[in-house]
Steps between C-alpha positions, in 0.01 A plus 500: 500500500142597581287267708199499271288296743476792740508784247232650284472802274199729512406767246347822630390687185350782707851574633678399175713254689585131531598372845680182598406359837687250713239354727288805576785755483565724201857415398522724195314678226520612140329828417392618159327795338229426248632749245222422255237227475748257342828568685625451856816691586673296772693768684581362845573155645585444866584197712495584871844451662403204716378308191793567265713221360212255454420559133170669582549795264530261205184313603318832538612648169435178308144491638446870421623456143294185448191685627578793270530267202175320589325839511626574147714793617857614433761636741755775536775362727600827671601315817860378472410159644215446252723624217774251593245220546358553151851517351595166657168323436447522124150357527385842625670714232178517297327686786711815473396804299 
């Protein structure tokens, strides 16, 4: 399970990427392509090996999807992790195009 006290997620729109940090270290990231003004295509999610097994990918993807929803955008879940996450968390099904 992720230690949320020492983790935070940052959005870097200029790089089309969300990063999860543990302390000051990047522990993983979710990249997307802005395929049009209303859609983010999440195509790549990575958790660095030394941070795996802590639930960080789920924290990262949940934050990225919540941010996408708040921005009024939809997603294409090209990344297998994001695809599986959306399939198993029905509250995000409305985000897919």
